[in-house]
C-alpha positions in Angstrom: 2.8 54.3 59.8 -0.5 55.8 60.7 -1.0 53.1 63.6 2.5 53.7 64.8 2.0 57.3 64.6 -0.9 57.3 66.9 0.7 54.9 69.2 3.6 57.6 69.5 1.0 60.1 70.0 -0.8 58.5 72.8 2.7 58.5 74.7 2.8 62.3 73.9 3.1 64.2 77.3 0.9 67.0 77.8 3.3 69.2 80.2 7.1 69.2 79.5 9.6 71.2 81.8 12.6 72.4 80.7 15.0 74.0 83.4 12.9 76.6 84.5 10.7 76.8 81.3 7.3 74.9 81.4 5.8 73.8 78.0 2.3 73.0 77.4 1.6 70.3 74.8 -1.9 69.9 75.1 -2.7 72.3 72.4 -0.3 70.5 69.7 -1.6 67.0 70.8 -5.3 67.8 70.4 -4.4 69.4 66.7 -2.2 66.3 65.7 -4.6 63.2 67.5 -7.4 63.5 64.3 -4.6 63.5 62.0 -4.0 59.2 62.6 -7.4 58.9 63.7 -9.0 59.9 60.2 -6.5 58.4 58.5 -6.6 55.1 60.1 -10.6 55.0 59.8 -10.4 56.0 55.8 -7.9 52.9 55.9 -10.1 50.6 57.5 -13.2 51.3 55.6 -11.3 50.9 52.3 -9.8 47.7 53.6 -13.0 46.3 55.0 -14.5 46.9 51.2 -11.5 45.1 49.7 -11.8 42.2 51.8 -15.7 41.8 51.6 -15.5 42.1 47.8 -12.4 39.6 47.5 -14.5 37.2 50.2 -17.3 37.3 47.7 -15.3 36.7 44.4 -13.5 33.8 46.3 -16.5 32.3 47.8 -18.3 32.5 44.5 -15.5 30.4 42.8 -15.0 27.8 45.4 -18.9 27.4 45.1 -19.0 26.8 41.5 -15.8 24.8 41.2 -17.3 22.5 44.4 -20.6 22.2 42.6 -19.2 20.8 39.5 -16.9 18.6 41.4 -19.9 16.9 43.0 -20.6 15.7 39.7 -20.4 11.7 38.9 -20.8 11.5 35.1 -21.0 8.1 33.3 -21.5 8.9 30.0 -18.0 8.7 28.1 -18.2 12.2 26.5 -19.3 13.8 30.1 -16.7 11.9 31.8 -13.9 13.1 29.5 -15.1 16.7 30.3 -15.1 15.9 33.9 -11.5 14.8 33.6 -10.6 18.3 31.8 -12.5 20.3 34.3 -10.5 18.5 37.5 -7.4 18.9 35.3 -7.9 22.5 35.3 -8.9 22.6 39.1 -5.5 21.3 39.7 -3.6 23.8 37.1 -5.3 26.7 38.9 -5.6 25.2 42.2 -2.3 27.7 43.5 -4.5 30.6 42.3 -7.3 29.8 44.2 -5.5 29.1 47.4 -3.7 32.4 46.9 -7.2 34.4 46.7 -8.3 32.5 49.8 -5.0 33.5 51.6 -5.7 37.1 50.5 -9.0 37.3 52.3 -7.8 35.4 55.5 -4.9 37.9 55.6 -7.2 41.0 55.2 -9.7 39.6 57.9 -6.6 39.2 60.2 -5.6 42.5 60.0 -9.0 44.1 60.6 -9.4 41.8 63.4 -6.3 41.5 65.3 -4.4 44.6 64.4 -7.5 47.1 63.6 -10.1 45.7 66.0 -12.4 46.2 63.5 -15.9 45.5 64.0 -17.7 43.7 61.0 -21.6 43.5 60.1 -22.9 40.0 61.0 -24.0 39.1 57.3 -20.3 40.0 56.4 -18.9 37.6 58.9 -21.0 34.9 57.9 -20.2 35.3 54.2 -16.4 35.2 55.5 -17.4 31.7 57.4 -19.2 30.1 54.4 -16.1 30.8 52.2 -13.8 29.1 55.3 -16.4 26.1 54.9 -16.1 26.2 50.9 -12.6 26.3 51.0 -12.0 23.3 53.7 -14.8 21.3 51.7 -12.4 22.0 48.3 -9.3 21.2 50.1 -10.6 18.0 52.4 -13.6 16.6 50.3 -14.5 17.7 46.8 -11.1 17.4 45.3 -10.0 14.1 46.9 -13.3 12.6 46.3 -13.4 13.4 42.4 -9.9 12.1 41.9 -11.1 8.6 43.5 -14.2 8.8 41.1 -11.8 9.3 38.4 -9.3 6.7 39.5 -12.3 4.1 39.9 -14.3 5.0 36.3 -11.0 5.5 34.1 -10.5 2.1 33.1 -14.2 1.5 32.2 -14.1 4.7 30.1 -10.9 3.6 28.6 -12.6 0.2 27.8 -15.6 1.8 26.5 -13.4 4.1 23.9 -11.7 1.0 22.5 -15.3 -0.6 21.8 -16.5 2.6 20.1 -13.5 2.5 18.0 -14.1 -1.4 17.0 -17.4 -0.2 16.0 -16.7 2.8 13.7 -14.3 0.0 12.1 -17.2 -2.3 11.5 -19.4 0.4 9.9 -16.5 1.3 8.0 -15.8 -2.1 6.5 -19.6 -2.0 5.7 -19.9 1.4 3.6 -16.8 0.2 1.9 -18.4 -2.6 0.4 -21.5 0.0 -0.6 -18.9 1.7 -2.8 -18.5 -1.4 -4.9 -21.9 -2.3 -5.7 -25.3 -0.8 -7.2 -24.8 3.2 -8.8 -21.4 3.5 -8.1 -20.2 0.7 -10.4 -23.1 0.2 -13.1 -21.9 1.8 -16.4 -25.3 2.7 -17.5 -25.1 5.4 -14.7 -23.2 7.6 -16.9 -26.0 9.7 -18.0 -27.0 9.9 -14.5 -23.6 11.0 -13.0 -25.0 14.3 -11.2 -27.5 11.9 -9.3 -24.8 9.5 -8.7 -22.6 12.3 -7.5 -25.5 13.2 -5.2 -25.9 9.7 -3.6 -22.0 9.2 -3.2 -21.8 12.6 -1.4 -24.4 11.7 1.0 -22.4 8.7 2.2 -19.3 11.0 2.5 -20.9 13.5 4.4 -22.9 11.1 6.8 -20.4 7.9 6.9 -17.4 9.0 6.3 -16.9 12.6 7.5 -18.9 11.9 10.6 -16.9 8.5 11.3 -13.8 10.6 10.8 -15.1 12.9 13.4 -15.8 10.7 15.7 -12.5 8.6 15.6 -10.8 11.8 16.0 -12.9 12.5 19.1 -11.8 8.9 20.5 -8.3 9.9 19.7 -8.3 12.7 22.1 -10.1 10.7 24.6 -7.1 8.1 24.5 -4.8 10.9 24.7 -6.9 12.1 28.3 -7.8 8.9 29.7 -5.3 6.4 28.3 -5.5 3.3 26.2 -6.4 -0.3 27.0 -3.7 -2.2 28.1 -3.6 -5.2 26.1 -3.4 -2.7 23.1 -0.8 -0.3 24.7 -0.9 1.9 22.1 -3.6 4.4 20.3 -6.4 3.0 18.2 -5.3 2.1 14.5 -8.5 2.7 12.1 -7.5 0.9 9.1 -10.7 0.4 7.7 -11.7 3.9 8.1 -8.4 5.0 6.1 -9.3 2.5 3.5 -12.8 3.7 3.1 -11.4 7.5 2.5 -9.2 6.4 0.0 -12.1 4.7 -1.9 -14.8 7.4 -1.1 -12.1 10.1 -2.6 -11.2 7.7 -5.9 -14.8 7.5 -6.5 -15.6 10.7 -6.0 -13.3 12.1 -8.3 -14.2 9.5 -11.0 -17.9 10.3 -11.0 -16.9 14.3 -10.7 -14.8 13.6 -13.7 -17.5 11.9 -15.5 -20.4 14.6 -14.3 -18.1 17.3 -15.8 -17.4 15.5 -18.8 -21.4 15.2 -19.6 -21.8 18.9 -18.6 -19.0 19.8 -21.3 -20.2 17.5 -24.1 -23.7 18.7 -23.7 -22.5 22.1 -23.9 -20.1 21.4 -26.9 -23.0 19.7 -28.5 -25.6 22.7 -28.2 -23.0 25.6 -28.7 -22.4 27.4 -32.2 -19.2 26.1 -33.3 -17.3 29.4 -33.9 -18.0 30.2 -30.2 -16.7 27.1 -28.5 -13.0 27.3 -27.1 -11.2 24.7 -28.9 -8.0 25.0 -27.1 -9.9 24.7 -23.7 -11.8 21.6 -25.4 -8.5 20.3 -26.2 -7.2 20.6 -22.6 -10.5 19.0 -21.2 -10.4 16.1 -23.6 -6.8 15.2 -22.9 -6.9 15.6 -19.0 
């Protein structure tokens, strides 16, 4: 509106003659001229500041993204993270392109409509953004997707092999639960020691295996499954191990608690023993 006002003011005639009356418009024009000029100066300054700020913010975003897309991970975990990142970039791509278009629009208004001069360093940042955007669109994203396409099947196969390894380890651990201290009746007096040994197995060999299996399940969701199987890996041995472990743990926990209770009953004053609680424990 201010620009239109200024254009109309430029057309304003300094002298008007109406019939025999001469009107001098020079004073009026001199009073009105600073109004649009000052307003446009403020507007151009604010727009330039906004354009530079938006340009810097958008450039930083594209540079970070382009650098991440340049990665070529061969490790399974890092590859899965890379695939997730590329998917995230796809989800945010419209937003990133919209931010770029906003910057281009502001620069177009400044350059073509307002004929605003900009500092060389600001122009350089704008050119860097245009380059980063072009690289993102024409190079970084297409090459990242090509890398994923070429590498994905090998990672799917590696996931499958690692799942097989979990099953093999689970089978070995399962056998360990049915030998040695865990089945020796002479260890009843050492129930707490046996329970502690059992819990180490539960923490290091059962729980960790389940966590890895969960991670590989997420990889299957992300990358797919081996064509020969065409379904999620079924951890039969690991499931079997978990049940056996829980049964053993419950058994030795009961033995340890019974040992503690009998020791308490044998060493306490009979009058102070909670007979009702003792009966419940015995009958449980």
